VEXDRENKOL-794393 format. One line per 8 residues: for each residue x, y, z of C-alpha. Coordinates in pm, 1 decimal, decimal comma, always signed. Example, Ala and Ser with C-alpha at 12.3 -4.5 7.8 and 13.67 -1.06 7.14 Angstrom:
<rs>
+1230,0:-450,0:+780,0; +1367,0:-106,0:+714,0
</rs>
This chain:
<rs>
-908,5:+780,4:+2398,4; -707,2:+996,4:+2632,7; -651,1:+1360,7:+2561,5; -343,5:+1431,9:+2355,4; -184,3:+1620,9:+2643,1; -207,4:+1310,4:+2863,6; -43,2:+1074,1:+2614,1; +302,1:+939,0:+2680,4
+579,1:+1016,5:+2430,1; +554,4:+665,0:+2285,3; +179,0:+700,7:+2237,8; +226,8:+1040,1:+2073,1; +481,7:+889,4:+1833,6; +246,6:+601,6:+1747,6; -39,6:+843,6:+1691,8; +178,0:+1060,1:+1467,8
+280,7:+750,8:+1270,3; -80,2:+638,4:+1231,9; -184,4:+981,0:+1103,5; +111,0:+985,3:+863,2; +16,7:+643,5:+727,9; -344,6:+751,6:+689,7; -241,2:+1067,0:+503,0; -10,4:+874,5:+268,0
-282,3:+617,2:+200,6; -535,0:+882,9:+105,1; -279,1:+1071,6:-103,1; -188,4:+758,7:-298,7; -555,2:+668,5:-344,2; -624,2:+1012,3:-488,0; -309,3:+1021,3:-699,0; -315,8:+671,5:-839,3
-684,4:+588,3:-826,6; -906,2:+888,8:-868,3; -699,7:+1132,0:-1075,6; -581,4:+880,9:-1337,8; -677,6:+1003,0:-1683,5; -619,3:+678,8:-1871,2; -646,2:+317,8:-1766,1; -409,8:+41,1:-1863,1
-512,5:-321,7:-1883,9; -372,4:-543,4:-1612,5; -174,2:-830,2:-1757,0; -9,4:-1125,8:-1593,8; +209,0:-1223,0:-1886,1; +508,6:-1284,2:-1660,9; +327,4:-1587,4:-1517,5; +227,0:-1729,4:-1852,8
+567,2:-1758,4:-2016,1; +870,7:-1954,9:-1901,1; +800,9:-1935,5:-1529,4; +557,2:-2225,4:-1556,6; +837,3:-2441,3:-1695,8; +1048,1:-2374,1:-1387,2; +753,1:-2439,1:-1155,7; +673,1:-2767,8:-1327,6
+1035,8:-2879,9:-1297,3; +1035,6:-2814,8:-922,5; +720,9:-3021,0:-861,3
</rs>
């Protein structure tokens, strides 16, 4: 990769955006994944109720 001083303004903006996305990804992983004290069961109840009736009517 080129030195930062040789990057064009568009490349600098893309690099800044990539670093921002990387930082937000790690922050959300730490906040929502690692530091969670309690776990909640994952349920898909919304699929198992009346939505199947609508899907069956469409097909």
